[in-house]
PDB file of N, CA, C and O in Angstrom:
ATOM      1  N   MET A   1      41.691 329.162 245.878  1.00  0.00           N
ATOM      2  CA  MET A   1      41.047 328.169 246.698  1.00  0.00           C
ATOM      3  C   MET A   1      39.967 328.849 247.525  1.00  0.00           C
ATOM      4  O   MET A   1      40.192 329.889 248.145  1.00  0.00           O
ATOM      5  N   MET A   2      38.773 328.226 247.517  1.00  0.00           N
ATOM      6  CA  MET A   2      37.652 328.826 248.215  1.00  0.00           C
ATOM      7  C   MET A   2      37.419 328.072 249.521  1.00  0.00           C
ATOM      8  O   MET A   2      37.327 326.845 249.504  1.00  0.00           O
ATOM      9  N   LEU A   3      37.322 328.749 250.618  1.00  0.00           N
ATOM     10  CA  LEU A   3      37.086 328.148 251.923  1.00  0.00           C
ATOM     11  C   LEU A   3      35.630 328.368 252.317  1.00  0.00           C
ATOM     12  O   LEU A   3      35.051 329.426 252.072  1.00  0.00           O
ATOM     13  N   PHE A   4      35.064 327.353 252.925  1.00  0.00           N
ATOM     14  CA  PHE A   4      33.699 327.446 253.391  1.00  0.00           C
ATOM     15  C   PHE A   4      33.697 327.644 254.897  1.00  0.00           C
ATOM     16  O   PHE A   4      34.552 327.131 255.619  1.00  0.00           O
ATOM     17  N   THR A   5      32.729 328.389 255.337  1.00  0.00           N
ATOM     18  CA  THR A   5      32.592 328.568 256.773  1.00  0.00           C
ATOM     19  C   THR A   5      31.740 327.437 257.338  1.00  0.00           C
ATOM     20  O   THR A   5      31.160 326.654 256.586  1.00  0.00           O
ATOM     21  N   PHE A   6      31.669 327.356 258.642  1.00  0.00           N
ATOM     22  CA  PHE A   6      30.864 326.337 259.304  1.00  0.00           C
ATOM     23  C   PHE A   6      29.400 326.463 258.911  1.00  0.00           C
ATOM     24  O   PHE A   6      28.737 325.450 258.690  1.00  0.00           O
ATOM     25  N   MET A   7      28.889 327.665 258.821  1.00  0.00           N
ATOM     26  CA  MET A   7      27.483 327.879 258.476  1.00  0.00           C
ATOM     27  C   MET A   7      27.205 327.452 257.033  1.00  0.00           C
ATOM     28  O   MET A   7      26.131 326.921 256.750  1.00  0.00           O
ATOM     29  N   ASP A   8      28.148 327.673 256.122  1.00  0.00           N
ATOM     30  CA  ASP A   8      27.961 327.226 254.741  1.00  0.00           C
ATOM     31  C   ASP A   8      27.886 325.697 254.682  1.00  0.00           C
ATOM     32  O   ASP A   8      27.055 325.136 253.968  1.00  0.00           O
ATOM     33  N   GLY A   9      28.756 325.035 255.434  1.00  0.00           N
ATOM     34  CA  GLY A   9      28.748 323.571 255.474  1.00  0.00           C
ATOM     35  C   GLY A   9      27.480 323.030 256.112  1.00  0.00           C
ATOM     36  O   GLY A   9      26.922 322.029 255.662  1.00  0.00           O
ATOM     37  N   LEU A  10      27.028 323.706 257.173  1.00  0.00           N
ATOM     38  CA  LEU A  10      25.799 323.291 257.836  1.00  0.00           C
ATOM     39  C   LEU A  10      24.604 323.449 256.903  1.00  0.00           C
ATOM     40  O   LEU A  10      23.744 322.570 256.845  1.00  0.00           O
ATOM     41  N   LEU A  11      24.542 324.544 256.186  1.00  0.00           N
ATOM     42  CA  LEU A  11      23.449 324.768 255.237  1.00  0.00           C
ATOM     43  C   LEU A  11      23.473 323.724 254.128  1.00  0.00           C
ATOM     44  O   LEU A  11      22.430 323.183 253.760  1.00  0.00           O
ATOM     45  N   PHE A  12      24.654 323.441 253.595  1.00  0.00           N
ATOM     46  CA  PHE A  12      24.796 322.439 252.550  1.00  0.00           C
ATOM     47  C   PHE A  12      24.385 321.055 253.074  1.00  0.00           C
ATOM     48  O   PHE A  12      23.729 320.304 252.352  1.00  0.00           O
ATOM     49  N   SER A  13      24.751 320.711 254.294  1.00  0.00           N
ATOM     50  CA  SER A  13      24.402 319.414 254.892  1.00  0.00           C
ATOM     51  C   SER A  13      22.892 319.304 255.101  1.00  0.00           C
ATOM     52  O   SER A  13      22.299 318.272 254.787  1.00  0.00           O
ATOM     53  N   LEU A  14      22.269 320.351 255.626  1.00  0.00           N
ATOM     54  CA  LEU A  14      20.822 320.324 255.853  1.00  0.00           C
ATOM     55  C   LEU A  14      20.041 320.215 254.545  1.00  0.00           C
ATOM     56  O   LEU A  14      19.036 319.508 254.477  1.00  0.00           O
ATOM     57  N   LEU A  15      20.499 320.909 253.514  1.00  0.00           N
ATOM     58  CA  LEU A  15      19.841 320.806 252.211  1.00  0.00           C
ATOM     59  C   LEU A  15      19.993 319.399 251.637  1.00  0.00           C
ATOM     60  O   LEU A  15      19.060 318.877 251.026  1.00  0.00           O
ATOM     61  N   SER A  16      21.146 318.788 251.823  1.00  0.00           N
ATOM     62  CA  SER A  16      21.365 317.430 251.337  1.00  0.00           C
ATOM     63  C   SER A  16      20.477 316.438 252.082  1.00  0.00           C
ATOM     64  O   SER A  16      19.888 315.548 251.468  1.00  0.00           O
ATOM     65  N   ILE A  17      20.380 316.587 253.391  1.00  0.00           N
ATOM     66  CA  ILE A  17      19.520 315.703 254.185  1.00  0.00           C
ATOM     67  C   ILE A  17      18.066 315.873 253.772  1.00  0.00           C
ATOM     68  O   ILE A  17      17.347 314.882 253.647  1.00  0.00           O
ATOM     69  N   PHE A  18      17.623 317.083 253.560  1.00  0.00           N
ATOM     70  CA  PHE A  18      16.254 317.337 253.126  1.00  0.00           C
ATOM     71  C   PHE A  18      15.998 316.704 251.757  1.00  0.00           C
ATOM     72  O   PHE A  18      14.928 316.140 251.527  1.00  0.00           O
ATOM     73  N   LEU A  19      16.968 316.794 250.851  1.00  0.00           N
ATOM     74  CA  LEU A  19      16.829 316.214 249.527  1.00  0.00           C
ATOM     75  C   LEU A  19      16.708 314.689 249.606  1.00  0.00           C
ATOM     76  O   LEU A  19      15.897 314.097 248.895  1.00  0.00           O
ATOM     77  N   VAL A  20      17.500 314.059 250.456  1.00  0.00           N
ATOM     78  CA  VAL A  20      17.428 312.595 250.612  1.00  0.00           C
ATOM     79  C   VAL A  20      16.077 312.196 251.193  1.00  0.00           C
ATOM     80  O   VAL A  20      15.468 311.241 250.711  1.00  0.00           O
ATOM     81  N   ILE A  21      15.597 312.891 252.201  1.00  0.00           N
ATOM     82  CA  ILE A  21      14.298 312.581 252.794  1.00  0.00           C
ATOM     83  C   ILE A  21      13.182 312.784 251.771  1.00  0.00           C
ATOM     84  O   ILE A  21      12.238 311.995 251.724  1.00  0.00           O
ATOM     85  N   LEU A  22      13.277 313.815 250.967  1.00  0.00           N
ATOM     86  CA  LEU A  22      12.292 314.073 249.919  1.00  0.00           C
ATOM     87  C   LEU A  22      12.283 312.943 248.885  1.00  0.00           C
ATOM     88  O   LEU A  22      11.213 312.505 248.463  1.00  0.00           O
ATOM     89  N   LEU A  23      13.453 312.472 248.478  1.00  0.00           N
ATOM     90  CA  LEU A  23      13.525 311.374 247.511  1.00  0.00           C
ATOM     91  C   LEU A  23      12.953 310.080 248.101  1.00  0.00           C
ATOM     92  O   LEU A  23      12.256 309.341 247.406  1.00  0.00           O
ATOM     93  N   ILE A  24      13.240 309.807 249.363  1.00  0.00           N
ATOM     94  CA  ILE A  24      12.690 308.614 250.004  1.00  0.00           C
ATOM     95  C   ILE A  24      11.168 308.708 250.085  1.00  0.00           C
ATOM     96  O   ILE A  24      10.477 307.712 249.870  1.00  0.00           O
ATOM     97  N   ALA A  25      10.642 309.883 250.388  1.00  0.00           N
ATOM     98  CA  ALA A  25       9.190 310.059 250.452  1.00  0.00           C
ATOM     99  C   ALA A  25       8.557 309.843 249.078  1.00  0.00           C
ATOM    100  O   ALA A  25       7.489 309.240 248.977  1.00  0.00           O
ATOM    101  N   ILE A  26       9.201 310.326 248.033  1.00  0.00           N
ATOM    102  CA  ILE A  26       8.683 310.138 246.674  1.00  0.00           C
ATOM    103  C   ILE A  26       8.681 308.659 246.306  1.00  0.00           C
ATOM    104  O   ILE A  26       7.732 308.178 245.687  1.00  0.00           O
ATOM    105  N   ILE A  27       9.736 307.932 246.681  1.00  0.00           N
ATOM    106  CA  ILE A  27       9.801 306.495 246.396  1.00  0.00           C
ATOM    107  C   ILE A  27       8.707 305.753 247.155  1.00  0.00           C
ATOM    108  O   ILE A  27       8.068 304.863 246.594  1.00  0.00           O
ATOM    109  N   ILE A  28       8.482 306.101 248.414  1.00  0.00           N
ATOM    110  CA  ILE A  28       7.436 305.450 249.200  1.00  0.00           C
ATOM    111  C   ILE A  28       6.066 305.712 248.598  1.00  0.00           C
ATOM    112  O   ILE A  28       5.244 304.799 248.521  1.00  0.00           O
ATOM    113  N   ILE A  29       5.809 306.928 248.176  1.00  0.00           N
ATOM    114  CA  ILE A  29       4.518 307.268 247.571  1.00  0.00           C
ATOM    115  C   ILE A  29       4.342 306.539 246.240  1.00  0.00           C
ATOM    116  O   ILE A  29       3.227 306.144 245.899  1.00  0.00           O
ATOM    117  N   ALA A  30       5.424 306.357 245.485  1.00  0.00           N
ATOM    118  CA  ALA A  30       5.329 305.667 244.197  1.00  0.00           C
ATOM    119  C   ALA A  30       5.129 304.169 244.370  1.00  0.00           C
ATOM    120  O   ALA A  30       4.477 303.543 243.534  1.00  0.00           O
ATOM    121  N   ILE A  31       5.672 303.577 245.429  1.00  0.00           N
ATOM    122  CA  ILE A  31       5.603 302.132 245.620  1.00  0.00           C
ATOM    123  C   ILE A  31       4.321 301.705 246.330  1.00  0.00           C
ATOM    124  O   ILE A  31       3.867 300.579 246.129  1.00  0.00           O
ATOM    125  N   SER A  32       3.731 302.556 247.141  1.00  0.00           N
ATOM    126  CA  SER A  32       2.562 302.162 247.934  1.00  0.00           C
ATOM    127  C   SER A  32       1.376 301.661 247.100  1.00  0.00           C
ATOM    128  O   SER A  32       0.698 300.744 247.564  1.00  0.00           O
ATOM    129  N   PRO A  33       1.075 302.184 245.915  1.00  0.00           N
ATOM    130  CA  PRO A  33      -0.036 301.598 245.139  1.00  0.00           C
ATOM    131  C   PRO A  33       0.269 300.194 244.622  1.00  0.00           C
ATOM    132  O   PRO A  33      -0.656 299.452 244.290  1.00  0.00           O
ATOM    133  N   LEU A  34       1.543 299.814 244.546  1.00  0.00           N
ATOM    134  CA  LEU A  34       1.894 298.495 244.036  1.00  0.00           C
ATOM    135  C   LEU A  34       1.534 297.383 245.006  1.00  0.00           C
ATOM    136  O   LEU A  34       1.500 296.218 244.612  1.00  0.00           O
ATOM    137  N   LYS A  35       1.264 297.712 246.267  1.00  0.00           N
ATOM    138  CA  LYS A  35       0.879 296.702 247.241  1.00  0.00           C
ATOM    139  C   LYS A  35      -0.455 296.064 246.883  1.00  0.00           C
ATOM    140  O   LYS A  35      -0.700 294.909 247.230  1.00  0.00           O
ATOM    141  N   ASN A  36      -1.310 296.794 246.201  1.00  0.00           N
ATOM    142  CA  ASN A  36      -2.635 296.284 245.857  1.00  0.00           C
ATOM    143  C   ASN A  36      -2.598 295.313 244.686  1.00  0.00           C
ATOM    144  O   ASN A  36      -3.592 294.636 244.424  1.00  0.00           O
ATOM    145  N   LEU A  37      -1.477 295.228 243.975  1.00  0.00           N
ATOM    146  CA  LEU A  37      -1.405 294.349 242.821  1.00  0.00           C
ATOM    147  C   LEU A  37      -1.368 292.879 243.219  1.00  0.00           C
ATOM    148  O   LEU A  37      -1.920 292.035 242.512  1.00  0.00           O
ATOM    149  N   SER A  38      -0.733 292.566 244.326  1.00  0.00           N
ATOM    150  CA  SER A  38      -0.664 291.166 244.757  1.00  0.00           C
ATOM    151  C   SER A  38      -1.793 290.900 245.744  1.00  0.00           C
ATOM    152  O   SER A  38      -1.713 291.265 246.917  1.00  0.00           O
ATOM    153  N   LYS A  39      -2.834 290.264 245.251  1.00  0.00           N
ATOM    154  CA  LYS A  39      -3.994 289.951 246.092  1.00  0.00           C
ATOM    155  C   LYS A  39      -3.861 288.535 246.616  1.00  0.00           C
ATOM    156  O   LYS A  39      -3.256 287.680 245.971  1.00  0.00           O
ATOM    157  N   THR A  40      -4.425 288.292 247.781  1.00  0.00           N
ATOM    158  CA  THR A  40      -4.366 286.960 248.359  1.00  0.00           C
ATOM    159  C   THR A  40      -5.354 286.048 247.644  1.00  0.00           C
ATOM    160  O   THR A  40      -6.417 286.479 247.196  1.00  0.00           O
ATOM    161  N   LYS A  41      -4.979 284.789 247.552  1.00  0.00           N
ATOM    162  CA  LYS A  41      -5.831 283.818 246.888  1.00  0.00           C
ATOM    163  C   LYS A  41      -6.897 283.330 247.854  1.00  0.00           C
ATOM    164  O   LYS A  41      -6.642 283.150 249.044  1.00  0.00           O
ATOM    165  N   GLU A  42      -8.089 283.120 247.326  1.00  0.00           N
ATOM    166  CA  GLU A  42      -9.167 282.574 248.132  1.00  0.00           C
ATOM    167  C   GLU A  42      -9.369 281.123 247.718  1.00  0.00           C
ATOM    168  O   GLU A  42      -9.475 280.804 246.534  1.00  0.00           O
ATOM    169  N   TYR A  43      -9.418 280.262 248.709  1.00  0.00           N
ATOM    170  CA  TYR A  43      -9.550 278.840 248.457  1.00  0.00           C
ATOM    171  C   TYR A  43     -10.976 278.405 248.755  1.00  0.00           C
ATOM    172  O   TYR A  43     -11.678 279.059 249.526  1.00  0.00           O
ATOM    173  N   PRO A  44     -11.405 277.311 248.154  1.00  0.00           N
ATOM    174  CA  PRO A  44     -12.773 276.838 248.405  1.00  0.00           C
ATOM    175  C   PRO A  44     -12.994 276.537 249.877  1.00  0.00           C
ATOM    176  O   PRO A  44     -12.111 276.009 250.552  1.00  0.00           O
ATOM    177  N   LYS A  45     -14.177 276.875 250.368  1.00  0.00           N
ATOM    178  CA  LYS A  45     -14.458 276.726 251.793  1.00  0.00           C
ATOM    179  C   LYS A  45     -14.716 275.280 252.188  1.00  0.00           C
ATOM    180  O   LYS A  45     -14.518 274.918 253.348  1.00  0.00           O
ATOM    181  N   ASP A  46     -15.154 274.445 251.249  1.00  0.00           N
ATOM    182  CA  ASP A  46     -15.477 273.078 251.631  1.00  0.00           C
ATOM    183  C   ASP A  46     -14.247 272.275 252.025  1.00  0.00           C
ATOM    184  O   ASP A  46     -14.339 271.421 252.907  1.00  0.00           O
ATOM    185  N   THR A  47     -13.099 272.519 251.403  1.00  0.00           N
ATOM    186  CA  THR A  47     -11.890 271.797 251.798  1.00  0.00           C
ATOM    187  C   THR A  47     -11.306 272.359 253.077  1.00  0.00           C
ATOM    188  O   THR A  47     -10.622 271.644 253.809  1.00  0.00           O
ATOM    189  N   LEU A  48     -11.561 273.619 253.359  1.00  0.00           N
ATOM    190  CA  LEU A  48     -11.036 274.199 254.588  1.00  0.00           C
ATOM    191  C   LEU A  48     -11.862 273.790 255.802  1.00  0.00           C
ATOM    192  O   LEU A  48     -11.336 273.718 256.912  1.00  0.00           O
ATOM    193  N   ASN A  49     -13.138 273.526 255.603  1.00  0.00           N
ATOM    194  CA  ASN A  49     -14.012 273.185 256.720  1.00  0.00           C
ATOM    195  C   ASN A  49     -14.052 271.690 257.026  1.00  0.00           C
ATOM    196  O   ASN A  49     -14.594 271.281 258.052  1.00  0.00           O
ATOM    197  N   ASN A  50     -13.488 270.885 256.153  1.00  0.00           N
ATOM    198  CA  ASN A  50     -13.508 269.440 256.346  1.00  0.00           C
ATOM    199  C   ASN A  50     -12.207 269.007 257.017  1.00  0.00           C
ATOM    200  O   ASN A  50     -11.210 268.778 256.331  1.00  0.00           O
ATOM    201  N   PRO A  51     -12.197 268.891 258.339  1.00  0.00           N
ATOM    202  CA  PRO A  51     -10.936 268.598 259.018  1.00  0.00           C
ATOM    203  C   PRO A  51     -10.427 267.193 258.779  1.00  0.00           C
ATOM    204  O   PRO A  51      -9.230 266.945 258.922  1.00  0.00           O
ATOM    205  N   SER A  52     -11.304 266.262 258.417  1.00  0.00           N
ATOM    206  CA  SER A  52     -10.849 264.886 258.229  1.00  0.00           C
ATOM    207  C   SER A  52      -9.975 264.735 256.995  1.00  0.00           C
ATOM    208  O   SER A  52      -9.166 263.809 256.931  1.00  0.00           O
ATOM    209  N   SER A  53     -10.115 265.624 256.011  1.00  0.00           N
ATOM    210  CA  SER A  53      -9.312 265.501 254.808  1.00  0.00           C
ATOM    211  C   SER A  53      -7.960 266.193 254.952  1.00  0.00           C
ATOM    212  O   SER A  53      -7.140 266.129 254.036  1.00  0.00           O
ATOM    213  N   LYS A  54      -7.713 266.849 256.075  1.00  0.00           N
ATOM    214  CA  LYS A  54      -6.448 267.547 256.243  1.00  0.00           C
ATOM    215  C   LYS A  54      -5.684 267.105 257.487  1.00  0.00           C
ATOM    216  O   LYS A  54      -4.668 267.713 257.824  1.00  0.00           O
ATOM    217  N   GLU A  55      -6.135 266.089 258.160  1.00  0.00           N
ATOM    218  CA  GLU A  55      -5.461 265.671 259.375  1.00  0.00           C
ATOM    219  C   GLU A  55      -4.211 264.874 259.043  1.00  0.00           C
ATOM    220  O   GLU A  55      -4.242 263.952 258.228  1.00  0.00           O
ATOM    221  N   ILE A  56      -3.127 265.239 259.677  1.00  0.00           N
ATOM    222  CA  ILE A  56      -1.886 264.489 259.545  1.00  0.00           C
ATOM    223  C   ILE A  56      -1.770 263.635 260.798  1.00  0.00           C
ATOM    224  O   ILE A  56      -1.626 264.148 261.908  1.00  0.00           O
ATOM    225  N   LYS A  57      -1.836 262.321 260.599  1.00  0.00           N
ATOM    226  CA  LYS A  57      -1.961 261.421 261.735  1.00  0.00           C
ATOM    227  C   LYS A  57      -0.627 260.951 262.302  1.00  0.00           C
ATOM    228  O   LYS A  57      -0.534 260.661 263.495  1.00  0.00           O
ATOM    229  N   ASP A  58       0.418 260.872 261.456  1.00  0.00           N
ATOM    230  CA  ASP A  58       1.702 260.401 261.967  1.00  0.00           C
ATOM    231  C   ASP A  58       2.845 261.037 261.183  1.00  0.00           C
ATOM    232  O   ASP A  58       2.625 261.833 260.271  1.00  0.00           O
ATOM    233  N   ASP A  59       4.058 260.674 261.552  1.00  0.00           N
ATOM    234  CA  ASP A  59       5.238 261.263 260.920  1.00  0.00           C
ATOM    235  C   ASP A  59       5.375 260.850 259.457  1.00  0.00           C
ATOM    236  O   ASP A  59       5.894 261.615 258.645  1.00  0.00           O
ATOM    237  N   ASP A  60       4.919 259.658 259.118  1.00  0.00           N
ATOM    238  CA  ASP A  60       5.010 259.212 257.730  1.00  0.00           C
ATOM    239  C   ASP A  60       4.163 260.077 256.805  1.00  0.00           C
ATOM    240  O   ASP A  60       4.569 260.375 255.681  1.00  0.00           O
ATOM    241  N   MET A  61       3.003 260.473 257.272  1.00  0.00           N
ATOM    242  CA  MET A  61       2.160 261.354 256.462  1.00  0.00           C
ATOM    243  C   MET A  61       2.806 262.725 256.299  1.00  0.00           C
ATOM    244  O   MET A  61       2.728 263.328 255.229  1.00  0.00           O
ATOM    245  N   MET A  62       3.442 263.216 257.355  1.00  0.00           N
ATOM    246  CA  MET A  62       4.117 264.512 257.278  1.00  0.00           C
ATOM    247  C   MET A  62       5.277 264.456 256.291  1.00  0.00           C
ATOM    248  O   MET A  62       5.464 265.378 255.497  1.00  0.00           O
ATOM    249  N   VAL A  63       6.051 263.383 256.338  1.00  0.00           N
ATOM    250  CA  VAL A  63       7.176 263.242 255.416  1.00  0.00           C
ATOM    251  C   VAL A  63       6.676 263.143 253.985  1.00  0.00           C
ATOM    252  O   VAL A  63       7.253 263.756 253.087  1.00  0.00           O
ATOM    253  N   ALA A  64       5.619 262.388 253.760  1.00  0.00           N
ATOM    254  CA  ALA A  64       5.064 262.261 252.415  1.00  0.00           C
ATOM    255  C   ALA A  64       4.571 263.612 251.902  1.00  0.00           C
ATOM    256  O   ALA A  64       4.776 263.949 250.736  1.00  0.00           O
ATOM    257  N   LEU A  65       3.929 264.376 252.763  1.00  0.00           N
ATOM    258  CA  LEU A  65       3.447 265.703 252.383  1.00  0.00           C
ATOM    259  C   LEU A  65       4.609 266.630 252.032  1.00  0.00           C
ATOM    260  O   LEU A  65       4.551 267.343 251.031  1.00  0.00           O
ATOM    261  N   LEU A  66       5.657 266.624 252.845  1.00  0.00           N
ATOM    262  CA  LEU A  66       6.807 267.487 252.589  1.00  0.00           C
ATOM    263  C   LEU A  66       7.524 267.102 251.300  1.00  0.00           C
ATOM    264  O   LEU A  66       7.906 267.975 250.521  1.00  0.00           O
ATOM    265  N   VAL A  67       7.709 265.808 251.068  1.00  0.00           N
ATOM    266  CA  VAL A  67       8.379 265.357 249.849  1.00  0.00           C
ATOM    267  C   VAL A  67       7.557 265.728 248.619  1.00  0.00           C
ATOM    268  O   VAL A  67       8.107 266.185 247.617  1.00  0.00           O
ATOM    269  N   ALA A  68       6.251 265.534 248.692  1.00  0.00           N
ATOM    270  CA  ALA A  68       5.395 265.890 247.560  1.00  0.00           C
ATOM    271  C   ALA A  68       5.405 267.398 247.318  1.00  0.00           C
ATOM    272  O   ALA A  68       5.399 267.835 246.167  1.00  0.00           O
ATOM    273  N   SER A  69       5.420 268.195 248.378  1.00  0.00           N
ATOM    274  CA  SER A  69       5.453 269.654 248.231  1.00  0.00           C
ATOM    275  C   SER A  69       6.760 270.118 247.613  1.00  0.00           C
ATOM    276  O   SER A  69       6.765 270.979 246.733  1.00  0.00           O
ATOM    277  N   ILE A  70       7.871 269.547 248.073  1.00  0.00           N
ATOM    278  CA  ILE A  70       9.178 269.923 247.513  1.00  0.00           C
ATOM    279  C   ILE A  70       9.268 269.520 246.056  1.00  0.00           C
ATOM    280  O   ILE A  70       9.777 270.288 245.239  1.00  0.00           O
ATOM    281  N   ASP A  71       8.786 268.335 245.706  1.00  0.00           N
ATOM    282  CA  ASP A  71       8.806 267.886 244.320  1.00  0.00           C
ATOM    283  C   ASP A  71       7.957 268.792 243.434  1.00  0.00           C
ATOM    284  O   ASP A  71       8.367 269.140 242.327  1.00  0.00           O
ATOM    285  N   TYR A  72       6.777 269.174 243.916  1.00  0.00           N
ATOM    286  CA  TYR A  72       5.905 270.075 243.151  1.00  0.00           C
ATOM    287  C   TYR A  72       6.566 271.434 242.965  1.00  0.00           C
ATOM    288  O   TYR A  72       6.499 272.021 241.885  1.00  0.00           O
ATOM    289  N   LEU A  73       7.205 271.932 244.019  1.00  0.00           N
ATOM    290  CA  LEU A  73       7.865 273.233 243.946  1.00  0.00           C
ATOM    291  C   LEU A  73       9.009 273.211 242.955  1.00  0.00           C
ATOM    292  O   LEU A  73       9.192 274.174 242.210  1.00  0.00           O
ATOM    293  N   GLU A  74       9.785 272.134 242.926  1.00  0.00           N
ATOM    294  CA  GLU A  74      10.923 272.046 242.016  1.00  0.00           C
ATOM    295  C   GLU A  74      10.494 271.870 240.562  1.00  0.00           C
ATOM    296  O   GLU A  74      11.166 272.368 239.659  1.00  0.00           O
ATOM    297  N   THR A  75       9.396 271.175 240.324  1.00  0.00           N
ATOM    298  CA  THR A  75       8.991 270.924 238.945  1.00  0.00           C
ATOM    299  C   THR A  75       8.195 272.071 238.335  1.00  0.00           C
ATOM    300  O   THR A  75       8.308 272.325 237.135  1.00  0.00           O
ATOM    301  N   THR A  76       7.393 272.767 239.134  1.00  0.00           N
ATOM    302  CA  THR A  76       6.530 273.808 238.563  1.00  0.00           C
ATOM    303  C   THR A  76       6.944 275.223 238.934  1.00  0.00           C
ATOM    304  O   THR A  76       6.456 276.178 238.330  1.00  0.00           O
ATOM    305  N   ASN A  77       7.820 275.385 239.901  1.00  0.00           N
ATOM    306  CA  ASN A  77       8.231 276.706 240.398  1.00  0.00           C
ATOM    307  C   ASN A  77       7.052 277.528 240.907  1.00  0.00           C
ATOM    308  O   ASN A  77       7.075 278.758 240.861  1.00  0.00           O
ATOM    309  N   LYS A  78       6.028 276.840 241.391  1.00  0.00           N
ATOM    310  CA  LYS A  78       4.875 277.488 242.007  1.00  0.00           C
ATOM    311  C   LYS A  78       4.772 277.012 243.440  1.00  0.00           C
ATOM    312  O   LYS A  78       5.212 275.914 243.781  1.00  0.00           O
ATOM    313  N   GLU A  79       4.182 277.857 244.280  1.00  0.00           N
ATOM    314  CA  GLU A  79       4.021 277.497 245.690  1.00  0.00           C
ATOM    315  C   GLU A  79       2.919 276.455 245.832  1.00  0.00           C
ATOM    316  O   GLU A  79       1.812 276.652 245.330  1.00  0.00           O
ATOM    317  N   PRO A  80       3.213 275.344 246.513  1.00  0.00           N
ATOM    318  CA  PRO A  80       2.189 274.300 246.654  1.00  0.00           C
ATOM    319  C   PRO A  80       1.116 274.686 247.667  1.00  0.00           C
ATOM    320  O   PRO A  80       1.378 275.399 248.636  1.00  0.00           O
ATOM    321  N   TYR A  81      -0.081 274.203 247.423  1.00  0.00           N
ATOM    322  CA  TYR A  81      -1.200 274.375 248.336  1.00  0.00           C
ATOM    323  C   TYR A  81      -1.821 273.005 248.557  1.00  0.00           C
ATOM    324  O   TYR A  81      -2.257 272.357 247.605  1.00  0.00           O
ATOM    325  N   VAL A  82      -1.863 272.571 249.789  1.00  0.00           N
ATOM    326  CA  VAL A  82      -2.388 271.250 250.113  1.00  0.00           C
ATOM    327  C   VAL A  82      -3.894 271.362 250.312  1.00  0.00           C
ATOM    328  O   VAL A  82      -4.359 272.014 251.247  1.00  0.00           O
ATOM    329  N   LYS A  83      -4.642 270.727 249.435  1.00  0.00           N
ATOM    330  CA  LYS A  83      -6.094 270.730 249.555  1.00  0.00           C
ATOM    331  C   LYS A  83      -6.552 269.655 250.518  1.00  0.00           C
ATOM    332  O   LYS A  83      -7.430 269.885 251.350  1.00  0.00           O
ATOM    333  N   SER A  84      -5.955 268.480 250.402  1.00  0.00           N
ATOM    334  CA  SER A  84      -6.324 267.397 251.305  1.00  0.00           C
ATOM    335  C   SER A  84      -5.187 266.388 251.357  1.00  0.00           C
ATOM    336  O   SER A  84      -4.334 266.343 250.471  1.00  0.00           O
ATOM    337  N   ILE A  85      -5.192 265.593 252.393  1.00  0.00           N
ATOM    338  CA  ILE A  85      -4.227 264.519 252.541  1.00  0.00           C
ATOM    339  C   ILE A  85      -4.960 263.349 253.180  1.00  0.00           C
ATOM    340  O   ILE A  85      -5.764 263.534 254.093  1.00  0.00           O
ATOM    341  N   ARG A  86      -4.678 262.147 252.696  1.00  0.00           N
ATOM    342  CA  ARG A  86      -5.311 260.978 253.277  1.00  0.00           C
ATOM    343  C   ARG A  86      -4.348 259.799 253.199  1.00  0.00           C
ATOM    344  O   ARG A  86      -3.451 259.755 252.358  1.00  0.00           O
ATOM    345  N   GLU A  87      -4.554 258.883 254.065  1.00  0.00           N
ATOM    346  CA  GLU A  87      -3.716 257.700 254.138  1.00  0.00           C
ATOM    347  C   GLU A  87      -4.346 256.601 253.290  1.00  0.00           C
ATOM    348  O   GLU A  87      -5.539 256.320 253.403  1.00  0.00           O
ATOM    349  N   ILE A  88      -3.529 255.983 252.439  1.00  0.00           N
ATOM    350  CA  ILE A  88      -3.999 254.905 251.596  1.00  0.00           C
ATOM    351  C   ILE A  88      -3.500 253.595 252.179  1.00  0.00           C
ATOM    352  O   ILE A  88      -2.294 253.399 252.328  1.00  0.00           O
ATOM    353  N   HIS A  89      -4.401 252.716 252.501  1.00  0.00           N
ATOM    354  CA  HIS A  89      -4.028 251.406 253.044  1.00  0.00           C
ATOM    355  C   HIS A  89      -3.898 250.426 251.890  1.00  0.00           C
ATOM    356  O   HIS A  89      -4.853 250.185 251.152  1.00  0.00           O
ATOM    357  N   ASN A  90      -2.708 249.865 251.743  1.00  0.00           N
ATOM    358  CA  ASN A  90      -2.471 248.889 250.701  1.00  0.00           C
ATOM    359  C   ASN A  90      -1.979 247.609 251.367  1.00  0.00           C
ATOM    360  O   ASN A  90      -1.020 247.643 252.138  1.00  0.00           O
ATOM    361  N   GLU A  91      -2.609 246.504 251.085  1.00  0.00           N
ATOM    362  CA  GLU A  91      -2.278 245.240 251.724  1.00  0.00           C
ATOM    363  C   GLU A  91      -0.939 244.697 251.244  1.00  0.00           C
ATOM    364  O   GLU A  91      -0.313 243.917 251.962  1.00  0.00           O
ATOM    365  N   ASN A  92      -0.477 245.081 250.052  1.00  0.00           N
ATOM    366  CA  ASN A  92       0.751 244.535 249.485  1.00  0.00           C
ATOM    367  C   ASN A  92       2.004 245.190 250.040  1.00  0.00           C
ATOM    368  O   ASN A  92       3.096 244.663 249.832  1.00  0.00           O
ATOM    369  N   LEU A  93       1.898 246.316 250.736  1.00  0.00           N
ATOM    370  CA  LEU A  93       3.083 247.014 251.242  1.00  0.00           C
ATOM    371  C   LEU A  93       3.533 246.499 252.550  1.00  0.00           C
ATOM    372  O   LEU A  93       4.519 246.989 253.101  1.00  0.00           O
TER     373      LEU A  93
END
């Protein structure tokens, strides 16, 4: 049976800690270029600058927007983007 001294254990522990830190640094360096792969989408400026097409005037419009967004998300599995919203006045309703 081989016994280790305190200094042997300390050396083994420090080498292990250094190895873990080295592996984490290698993983960080390998993953950092992958951040550039997901670029943000640019949307047309005319819909962003037209505030009248995006105004939510009451709770009914908000509910309609949320229901439509959830339905779009469930059917296409893509994140919805609201370009415009407007209220339709129908005399029969």
